[in-house]
N, C-alpha and C positions, 0 to 999 in steps of 0.2 A: 414526457421525457424532457429533462433539462439539458441545457447546452453546456459544452465545455467552453469557458471564456478565457481565451489566451491572455487578455489584459490583466487577469487576476493571478497569473503565474509569477512566482517569485523569480528574480533575476538569476539566482543560483541554479535554477532548473533550466532556464534558457541557455545559460553559459555552460551548463554541465559540470559545474565545480562542486556540486553537492556530493559527488562520489569520492572526493578527495578528503572529506572530513574524517577524522579518526572515529567518530561516532556513527558513521554511515553503516546502515541506513537508520535514520531516526524514524519515529512514528510518522512525522510529516513526510519524509521521503517515501515511506511505504504507501501512505495515502496518495501522494502525487503519482507514484508509479502505477498503482492499481486504477486510479481514476483516469489517468492518461491512456492506459491500455484499453479500458472499457470505451473511452471516447474514440480511440483509433479504430476499434472494432465495430463502432456504431451501436453499441449496447445502451440500454436504458441507464442513465446516470443516477436515477433515483433508487435503484436497487442493484447495487454493485456487490457481488460476492467474489471471494477468491479463496484459494486453498494455499496451505503452506508449501505444497509441492510446486504450484505455479509461481509463488513468491521466490522460492529458492532458484527456480529455473530462470526467472527474470532478473533477479538481483545477484545471485551467485551463492552456492552452498558454503563458500569460504566465509560468508558473513553470518553464519547461523547463530552465533552467540548474540550479536547485535540485533538480528531479526527477532529472536525470541524475546529479548529484553524489550524491544520496541512494541511487539505485539501485546505483551503484558501491560505496558503503559497505556496503549491505545484502548484496551478493554477496560482498564481501571478508570480512564478518563471518559468513558462512554462514547468514544469515537467509532469503535467497532464492537460487534458482539460475536461471540463464539456460537456458531449454529450447529456444528457437528464435529465430533472427534471420532477418528478411526485409528486402526493400528498404523496406517500409512501416513496420517497427518490430520490436520484440522481445517475446517472451513469457517470463514468469517464473513460478516456482512458489514459494510461501511454504513454507519448511522448518520454521520455528519460530514458532508463533503462540501 
């Protein structure tokens, strides 16, 4: 299990200003949010998975358009992979954190 290293967190996340960007959430924001969540829950940081349902709950359904765009970009850049699709949503695994 790898450790969450606070020293590597960007200042925008420490200050919480990333949420005020017109592009929020970017792919980087999604990765940060899901990695931080896994760390806070004591989960293995080498195998982080999340669902779109969890993502909307954590970030907010009002950001659906940006979330969908960012997820596509993350898949295309091989940062995450789609592991399951259902009628209710999709599941992803973080490949590079």
